[in-house]
Phi, psi and omega in degrees: 000161180276124187284346182280356177296328181243117181251133180247116183289154180301151191225150178265039184297135181249145178291132179261320181206177185288342183276157176289163180222130176292126177259318182217144179222114177235148177215156176208148183268128179216187176243126179290122174261332175192123179200150176288327189269344177260105184294318177255127181292162181059033176248153181295143176212161182243133174255125184246137171239118173248150179232116187231157177236148174269176180301342178264001183089004174287127182262135182231142174243131179232144176224149177198166178245154181219157169281167180307313185292324174300311180300320174301312175300319179300315180300316183295322180295317174300315180297320178294320178297315183298326182288330179285324182285000000 
């Protein structure tokens, strides 16, 4: 996917702990026109953009695409992690 679709402005994030922290989570549903992970074109896919900070306050933006079933699995894993925290 094109990484320039999601721009993360510089942030004044301060380290809270040694572990990283999720700052922002965005997703959007779209139609895959060309992607390595979506085998059939013109199939629905989910684009996810994450903004995270490490323990030192460095902000990193990552974006990736998933099929609908991959996103549902991803969502289930996040729910499971949230229940443990």
